[in-house]
N, C-alpha and C positions, 0 to 999 in steps of 0.2 A: 409520550414518546418523543425522543430528541432526534430529529431528522439527520443531523450530522453524524451521529453514532449508531444509527439504526441500519438494519439489513434491508436494503432497497434494491430491486433488480430492474426497475423500469427506467427508460431513457427517453429523451425528447428526440424523435426521429429527425433526420436531416431532410431538408427540402432540396429540390433540384438546383435552386439558385443560391444555396448556402455556400460559404467559403470552403475551399478544399480541406482546410485544417480540421474542420469539425467532422466532416465525413470520414477522414482518415483516423481521427481520434476515436470515433465510435467503433470502427472496425477493430482497432487494436484493443480498445476497452473491452469489447465483447469477448475477444480471444483470451483475455486475462480472466474475466469474470466467470464465464461458464465453467471452465476447468476447475477454477478455485471453488466455486459453489458445489460442484459435483464431488470433488475429492474430499471436501470437508463434510459434505452431507452424508456420505456413506460411513463416516466415523462419528456421527452425531445421532443420539437416540431421537426418534421422532419421525424422520422422513420415511422410514420403512416400518410398517406396522409389525409389531411383534418383536422388534429388536430392542432389547434393554441395554443399558450402559454396561452391565456385567457381561452380556453376550458378546458385545462388540469388543470389550476389553480382552475377553478370552480368545476371540478370533485373532486380534492384533498380536497378542502375546505368543500364540502358537505360530503365527506367520513369522515373527521375528526370530523365535527360537529355532525354527527349522531352516533359517537362512544359511547357517554354517554347513549343515548337512547337504543342502542343495548346491552350495558352492563347491564343496569337496567332490560331489558327484560330477559336476561340470568339468572340473579340473581333471578328474580321473578319466573321463571319456574324451578329453581333448585330443590326446595322442591317437586314440583309436579312430576318431573322425578324420584327423589329419592324414593318417596313413591310408584310410579308405579313399581319400581324395587325391592320393598319390603325392602328398606333401610331407616333407620331412619336418616334423614338429620342432626339431632341435632341442636345445637345453633351455628350460625355463628356470632362470636364476631364483625365482620366487619359491620354487620347491625346496630350496636349500636354505631358506631364510626363516628366522623365527618371527612369523607373522601372526596377526590376530584378525578376527572378523569385525567389520565395522558395526555389526549388530551388537557385539559385546560392548563396544565403546558406547553405543547408543543407550543400552540398558543401564550401564554405569552412570551415564549422564542423567537419565530419568530418575534413578534412585537418589542421585546427588541433589537434584533440585526438588525432590518430593512430588513428582508428577507420575502418573501412569504412563506407559508407553503410548497409549492412545492420545493422552492429553499433550504429550510432548510432540507427537506428530502433528496434531492440530496447531500447536503453537508455531511449529516450523512452517506449516502451510500458510498460516497467517502472516508470518514474517516474509515469506516468499512473495505472496500476493501484494503485501505492503510495498516491497521494493519494486515490483512490476508496475504498480500504479504510480509510484513516485517517479520512476524513470520515464514512463509514458508522458506524464504531465510536464515534467521538466523539459523533456525533449520537444514536446509540442510547443511550449511557450518559447523555448530557445530558438526554434526554427521560425516561428511567427515573428518574434522580435527581430531576428536577423533579416528576414524578408521585408519587413515593414520599415525598419529603422537602421539596423547595423549596416546593411549593404549600401544604403544611401549615403551614410556619413563616414563609412570606412571604420566603424567602431568594432571592438572586439566582443566576442560572446562573453556574457557575464556568468558567474557561478550559479550553482543550484540554489544557494542561499538567497540570491537576489531574484529568483524566478518571479516572485510576487512583487516585492518592494521596488524593483527596477524594471524588469522585463515587461510584466503585465501592465504596470502603471504607465510606462512609456507608450505601449501599444494602445492602451485606452485613450491616452491623451492625444496621440497622433491621429486616431480615428475619431476623436471628439465625441466619445461615448462614455467617458468616465462617470458622469453623474447618472446616466441611465443604467449603467452596469451596477453601480453600488445599490441602487434601488431594487433592481431585479434580484441581485444576489441576496439581499436581506429578505426579500419576499420568499425566495425559494428555500433558503437554508434555515430560516427562523432562528438564526444564531449570529451570523456575521452582520453585526449592527452597522459597521462601516468598513472601509477598506483597511483601516489600521487593525481591526480585529482579524481580518483575513490574513494580513501580513504577519501578525504575531503568532497566529495559529500555525502558519506554514513554518515559521522559525522553530516552533516546538517540534513539529513533525520532521523537520530537517535535522534537528539535533538527534532525535531518536534514530533516524536513518543513518547518520554518521557513526553513532555508537555501534549500530548493528553491523555495518559494512567494515568498519576499520578496527573495531574492538570486540566483536562478537557479543554485543549487548552487555558488555561489562561496564559498570559505572564506578568510577572513583568517587571519593567523598566530594571532590570539587564538581564533578559532572552531575552527581545526584543533586547538588545544590543548584546547578545551572538548570536542571530539569524543573525543579520547583520554581525557580525564578521565571522561567519561560511560561509556566502555567499562570503565575501571578500577573505577568505582563499582559496576557490575554484578557484577564478580568479587569485590568486597569484601563482598557479601551472602552468599557461600557459606561453609560451615563445613568446614575441613580438607579431607578427600578427597571431599567431597560433589559428586557429578556431575563428577568430575574429567575423564573422557573427553569428556563433553558440553561442558564448558567449553573444552577444547582445540579441539574441532570448531567451536565458536562463534567462538573467537578466529581460527581459520583463515579463517572467512568474513568477519569484520569488520576484522581488523587491516590487510588490504590497502586497505580504504577509508580508514582513518586515515592510512596512509602516503601514499595518493594525495592526500588533502586537504592534508597537510603539504608535499608536494613540488610539487604542481601547482596548489594552491589551488582545486581543483574535485573533484567527486565524481561518478563515473559509476554510474548505477543498474544493478545486476546482478540476476540471478535470485534470489540468496540474500537480498538486501535486500527485494525484493518478497515473497518467500516468508515472510520473518520477520514482516512486517507482516500478511500475510494469515493466517498460522497463529496469531499472537498473538490476533487478533480472534476466530478460531474457537475456540481453546482456552478463552478467557475466557467466551465466550457459551455454549459447551457445558457448561463447568463450572458456570456460573451456573444454567442451567436444570436440570441434574442435581441441584444442591444444593437447588433449590426442590422438585423431585420427591421427594427424600429427606425433606425437612422435612415435606412434606404427608403422606408415608407414615407418618412417626413420629407426627404428630398424629392421623391416622386410627387407628393402632394403639392409641394412648393412650386414645382415646374409646371404643374397643371393649372396653376392660378394665373 
């Protein structure tokens, strides 16, 4: 099992004297994770005994296929409800337009990419959770960096691409916990051999995020190459046989994504990709708060001498 790409739901609870940022992070993290796990779980064979993939596929297809009928019914009774409430419904311009149902477009897309409706929904849920974790992590580091450094020197907030390489690094250096942090991160992740590995991994995830937000996960030949180069850059940070098994497992998870981007010019969000984003944020935040706890403990011990 590779922790960075595995499905893990446990977290390190906050203590009463922990910094505000960690407590706030856990609250937001939980509000992302529980809905994501639930919504994906009901579409995945296993959580509910007796539900096969075929049964769930049938239920999903029937639900989607009935959406137009339900939509037409709601539009039909709109005027009746309005009049019953003594409201003039007026003219709905949509009634005189040549419109289509979003469910039709969705089914066309699932056929185009060769996925079942259920699989495409899961991919969309994965991408949504991915963006939520990304945004939470980037915003947490941005605020922490501003409060610790930017506000003091009048600096500007840096971009999401620099969340690790600049913001986190400067925070760690300012708090004088950089070395403690890298040790704890390596211990917890079993993958991030050093800070550079973390930084390069974030660069890969940031590239994927940018293609999703700005280009609908479409990859040109150039960006498919950048995706491959980002993956290679991560492996370039390891030394000799360091984490050799973990590197192989990581490659097993991400190499198919690179191949898909190269061959189809798109990227389908899988569980491993969402897990990687979620676990990276948690490993970093837990390592950060643990480093602060250890630093405080050392200061307290020193004062008692």
